[in-house]
N, C-alpha and C positions, 0 to 999 in steps of 0.2 A: 502492499501500499504506500509505504512512504518513497521508494525508488518512482513509482507511478505519479504520485503527488508532485516531487523536486522536477522531474523530466518535464513533466506538462507544465509548471509553472516558468521553468526558465526555456521552454519553446515559445510561451505565450510573453514572455518579457517584453514589454514596450508597447504592446494590443492595450485593446482595450476590454479586454477578456480577462486577464491579470484575476481584478477582483472578484468577477462571478467566480471563476474556477477557485482562488484562494478560498472563498466561502462554501463551496462544493465542497472540497475536502475537509474544509472543519467541519461540515456538516457529516460528512462519515467518519472523520476521526470520534467526532463525539457520540455518534450513535454505536461504534465499536469497542471505543474505548473509556469514553467517561460515564455511561449510564450502564453499561452493561452487569456489570457488578452489583449494582445497588437495584435494580427493578425490574430490568427486563431478561432476566434469566429464563432461556427456553422461551421466547417469546419468537414462534416461527415466522409471523409476517413481516418484525423488524427487521430479521436477519436477512429474509427476502428480499427487502428494501433495499440494504445496506449492500447486499452481495452485487442486485442488478445494479445499484451506483457504483459499484466496484467493478463490474463489467463497463459501465458506461465509459469510465474513466478510459480504462485498458483501453477499448473498441477507439475513442477519440483520439488516446495518442497514438496508436496502430497509422491510422488515417492522417491524421495529421503532420505524420515523420515521412520524410521522403521515401520513398519505395524502389527508388533506384537503386539504393546502396543497400547492403547486405539485409534485402527483402526475407531470405530464408531464416535467418536468424532472429528478425522481427516477428516473423511467422511463426516460427518454435517456440518463441518467447510467448505469445497470445496463449497457445496451444496447452502449453506449462500451466500460463496463470489462469486458463479456462478448466484447467482438469483439477488444480489446487483448490481453486472455489467455488469448483462441483462438488467434490469432494467433501471439503468442507463443510459445507453448506448441506448437504445429502446425508453427514452424519449427525449434524445438530437438528435437523427436521425430522429425518426419520425416524419411527419408532419399532423398527425391526433390529434386531441382534445380527446383521450378517455383512460385516465389513467386505468381504471379499466381494458381495454384491455391490454394493455401494460402490467400491474402487470400480468394479468393471462398468456400471451404469456413470460415473464419470468421464471413463476413458471413451464410451461411447457417445457421448455428449459433448465432450472436447472433442472429438474427432469431429462429429458432427457441424459444431460450431467453426472448426477449423476449416471444413471444406465448404461454407457458406462465407466465412472470410474470404477465400482464397477468392471465390465467385463477387462477392461482394465489391473487392477492391477493383476487378473490373470494371466495373460499372462506371460511366459517366457523370457522378452524380457529388456533390460537393461531400465534405470528412465529415460534417456534422449530420447531413442526411444518412450516408454511411455506417455513419455510428450509431443512428436511429433505428436502421433496418437491422442491426446486427444485434443490437438491443432487443427487438421484437423477436427475432429467430432465438435468442437464448431463453427469450421469457416462455415462448410455445414449447422448446424443446425442456425446459427445466419444470414446466409445470405436467409436461407426459408423463419426465422422468419418475417424480416426486405420485404424481396420481396413478401412476402402473404401479409403483410399490405398494401404495396404499389402496389398492383395489378399485379406485374410486371409476375409472374408466369406463363410462357408458356412452350411449349414443347422443342423451341432452349435452354432457360436456365435448364431444367432438364437434357437435353444431355450435356451442357455445365459443370454444375456441376456434373453428372456421371464420365463423363470421368476428368476432374480435380481432383473427389475425390481417382478416379483410380489409375490413374496413381502416384500421390501421395502416394497414400496408396501401392503399391507396390513397390516403392524406400524406403518407413520407413521398410517394411519386409526385402528387400533385403540388405539393410546395418545392419539389426538385428542379433546378436546372439542367438539364440533360445540356452540356457542351461538350465539344471531344477537344481535347489537347493536342497538340501537335510538337 
Protein backbone atom coordinates (compact mmCIF):
# COMPACT_ATOMS: atom_id res chain seq x y z
CA UNK A 1 0.00 0.00 0.00
CA UNK A 2 2.71 2.45 0.96
CA UNK A 3 4.78 1.99 -2.24
CA UNK A 4 1.64 2.40 -4.35
CA UNK A 5 0.78 5.64 -2.56
CA UNK A 6 4.31 7.00 -2.80
CA UNK A 7 4.67 6.20 -6.50
CA UNK A 8 1.27 7.66 -7.30
CA UNK A 9 1.99 10.90 -5.48
CA UNK A 10 5.41 11.16 -7.10
CA UNK A 11 3.91 10.68 -10.57
CA UNK A 12 1.22 13.27 -9.85
CA UNK A 13 3.68 15.82 -8.44
CA UNK A 14 2.94 19.25 -9.87
CA UNK A 15 -0.53 18.41 -11.16
CA UNK A 16 -3.91 19.37 -9.77
CA UNK A 17 -4.60 15.75 -8.75
CA UNK A 18 -2.07 15.68 -5.90
CA UNK A 19 -4.49 16.78 -3.19
CA UNK A 20 -7.32 14.40 -4.20
CA UNK A 21 -4.81 11.53 -4.45
CA UNK A 22 -3.40 12.33 -1.00
CA UNK A 23 -6.93 12.47 0.40
CA UNK A 24 -7.80 9.16 -1.30
CA UNK A 25 -4.75 7.39 0.14
CA UNK A 26 -5.26 8.87 3.59
CA UNK A 27 -8.82 7.50 3.62
CA UNK A 28 -7.51 4.06 2.68
CA UNK A 29 -4.83 4.25 5.39
CA UNK A 30 -7.43 5.33 7.93
CA UNK A 31 -9.73 2.47 7.06
CA UNK A 32 -6.98 -0.14 7.07
CA UNK A 33 -4.89 1.02 10.01
CA UNK A 34 -6.75 3.60 12.04
CA UNK A 35 -10.09 2.11 12.93
CA UNK A 36 -9.58 -1.53 12.10
CA UNK A 37 -8.50 -2.63 15.57
CA UNK A 38 -11.05 -0.61 17.47
CA UNK A 39 -14.50 -1.20 16.05
CA UNK A 40 -14.48 -2.75 12.59
CA UNK A 41 -13.04 -6.19 13.24
CA UNK A 42 -14.48 -8.70 10.77
CA UNK A 43 -16.64 -6.11 9.03
CA UNK A 44 -16.60 -7.63 5.57
CA UNK A 45 -18.08 -4.76 3.54
CA UNK A 46 -15.59 -2.23 4.92
CA UNK A 47 -12.72 -4.55 3.98
CA UNK A 48 -14.35 -5.03 0.60
CA UNK A 49 -14.45 -1.27 -0.02
CA UNK A 50 -10.87 -0.83 1.13
CA UNK A 51 -9.72 -3.71 -1.10
CA UNK A 52 -11.50 -2.16 -4.09
CA UNK A 53 -9.88 1.20 -3.30
CA UNK A 54 -6.48 -0.49 -3.23
CA UNK A 55 -7.24 -2.19 -6.54
CA UNK A 56 -8.27 1.17 -7.97
CA UNK A 57 -5.01 2.79 -6.89
CA UNK A 58 -2.98 -0.07 -8.39
CA UNK A 59 -4.90 0.12 -11.67
CA UNK A 60 -4.62 3.90 -11.79
CA UNK A 61 -0.88 3.68 -11.21
CA UNK A 62 -0.51 0.99 -13.88
CA UNK A 63 -2.43 2.91 -16.53
CA UNK A 64 -0.80 6.22 -15.64
CA UNK A 65 2.69 4.74 -15.99
CA UNK A 66 4.50 4.59 -19.30
CA UNK A 67 3.81 1.15 -20.68
CA UNK A 68 6.50 1.29 -23.34
CA UNK A 69 9.20 0.53 -20.78
CA UNK A 70 9.23 -2.58 -18.60
CA UNK A 71 5.65 -3.54 -19.41
CA UNK A 72 6.01 -7.16 -18.31
CA UNK A 73 7.49 -6.12 -14.96
CA UNK A 74 4.62 -3.71 -14.30
CA UNK A 75 2.14 -6.31 -15.51
CA UNK A 76 3.67 -8.93 -13.22
CA UNK A 77 3.56 -6.58 -10.25
CA UNK A 78 -0.14 -5.90 -10.84
CA UNK A 79 -0.73 -9.67 -11.06
CA UNK A 80 1.12 -10.16 -7.77
CA UNK A 81 -0.78 -7.31 -6.10
CA UNK A 82 -4.09 -8.73 -7.37
CA UNK A 83 -3.23 -12.17 -6.03
CA UNK A 84 -2.19 -10.85 -2.61
CA UNK A 85 -5.22 -8.58 -2.30
CA UNK A 86 -7.67 -11.29 -3.37
CA UNK A 87 -6.07 -13.88 -1.11
CA UNK A 88 -6.16 -11.58 1.90
CA UNK A 89 -9.69 -10.47 1.15
CA UNK A 90 -10.99 -14.01 0.69
CA UNK A 91 -9.32 -15.05 3.95
CA UNK A 92 -11.04 -12.20 5.81
CA UNK A 93 -14.45 -12.61 4.19
CA UNK A 94 -14.82 -16.35 3.93
CA UNK A 95 -16.32 -18.45 6.65
CA UNK A 96 -14.91 -21.74 5.42
CA UNK A 97 -11.65 -23.30 6.54
CA UNK A 98 -10.05 -24.29 3.25
CA UNK A 99 -6.93 -22.15 2.76
CA UNK A 100 -5.87 -24.16 -0.30
CA UNK A 101 -9.14 -23.36 -2.03
CA UNK A 102 -8.81 -19.69 -1.04
CA UNK A 103 -5.34 -19.54 -2.56
CA UNK A 104 -6.50 -21.33 -5.72
CA UNK A 105 -9.48 -18.97 -6.04
CA UNK A 106 -7.24 -15.95 -5.48
CA UNK A 107 -4.84 -17.23 -8.15
CA UNK A 108 -7.70 -17.79 -10.59
CA UNK A 109 -9.12 -14.32 -9.87
CA UNK A 110 -5.71 -12.70 -10.26
CA UNK A 111 -5.20 -14.53 -13.56
CA UNK A 112 -8.55 -13.29 -14.87
CA UNK A 113 -7.78 -9.76 -13.71
CA UNK A 114 -4.36 -9.92 -15.39
CA UNK A 115 -5.88 -11.08 -18.68
CA UNK A 116 -8.49 -8.33 -18.59
CA UNK A 117 -5.77 -5.83 -17.66
CA UNK A 118 -3.80 -6.80 -20.75
CA UNK A 119 -6.86 -6.36 -22.97
CA UNK A 120 -7.82 -3.07 -21.32
CA UNK A 121 -4.30 -1.73 -21.80
CA UNK A 122 -4.81 -2.09 -25.56
CA UNK A 123 -7.99 0.02 -25.60
CA UNK A 124 -7.67 3.64 -26.75
CA UNK A 125 -9.32 5.14 -23.65
CA UNK A 126 -7.81 7.35 -20.98
CA UNK A 127 -6.09 6.04 -17.89
CA UNK A 128 -8.97 6.96 -15.60
CA UNK A 129 -11.57 5.14 -17.70
CA UNK A 130 -9.25 2.15 -18.01
CA UNK A 131 -8.87 2.05 -14.22
CA UNK A 132 -12.65 2.35 -13.82
CA UNK A 133 -13.20 -0.48 -16.28
CA UNK A 134 -10.70 -2.70 -14.48
CA UNK A 135 -12.30 -1.91 -11.13
CA UNK A 136 -15.64 -2.97 -12.56
CA UNK A 137 -14.15 -6.25 -13.81
CA UNK A 138 -12.49 -6.80 -10.44
CA UNK A 139 -15.73 -6.16 -8.58
CA UNK A 140 -17.63 -8.70 -10.68
CA UNK A 141 -14.86 -11.32 -10.35
CA UNK A 142 -14.66 -10.84 -6.59
CA UNK A 143 -18.44 -11.05 -6.19
CA UNK A 144 -18.53 -14.27 -8.21
CA UNK A 145 -15.71 -15.80 -6.17
CA UNK A 146 -17.23 -14.96 -2.80
CA UNK A 147 -20.74 -16.00 -3.75
CA UNK A 148 -19.42 -19.23 -5.23
CA UNK A 149 -17.83 -20.17 -1.91
CA UNK A 150 -20.88 -19.07 0.06
CA UNK A 151 -23.14 -21.04 -2.29
CA UNK A 152 -25.39 -18.11 -3.09
CA UNK A 153 -25.05 -17.97 -6.86
CA UNK A 154 -28.49 -18.28 -8.38
CA UNK A 155 -30.32 -16.89 -11.36
CA UNK A 156 -31.34 -13.64 -9.63
CA UNK A 157 -27.77 -13.01 -8.55
CA UNK A 158 -26.45 -13.50 -12.08
CA UNK A 159 -29.13 -11.25 -13.58
CA UNK A 160 -28.42 -8.57 -10.97
CA UNK A 161 -24.67 -8.72 -11.62
CA UNK A 162 -25.21 -8.70 -15.39
CA UNK A 163 -27.46 -5.64 -15.27
CA UNK A 164 -25.09 -3.85 -12.88
CA UNK A 165 -22.11 -4.67 -15.08
CA UNK A 166 -23.91 -3.66 -18.29
CA UNK A 167 -25.05 -0.29 -16.97
CA UNK A 168 -21.67 0.67 -15.52
CA UNK A 169 -19.85 -0.65 -18.60
CA UNK A 170 -22.05 1.53 -20.83
CA UNK A 171 -21.47 4.58 -18.62
CA UNK A 172 -17.70 4.09 -18.67
CA UNK A 173 -17.59 3.81 -22.46
CA UNK A 174 -20.05 6.66 -22.91
CA UNK A 175 -17.83 9.00 -20.87
CA UNK A 176 -14.57 7.92 -22.49
CA UNK A 177 -13.00 9.61 -25.45
CA UNK A 178 -11.79 7.19 -28.05
CA UNK A 179 -8.49 8.52 -29.31
CA UNK A 180 -5.82 6.74 -31.27
CA UNK A 181 -2.28 7.62 -30.24
CA UNK A 182 0.35 7.55 -32.92
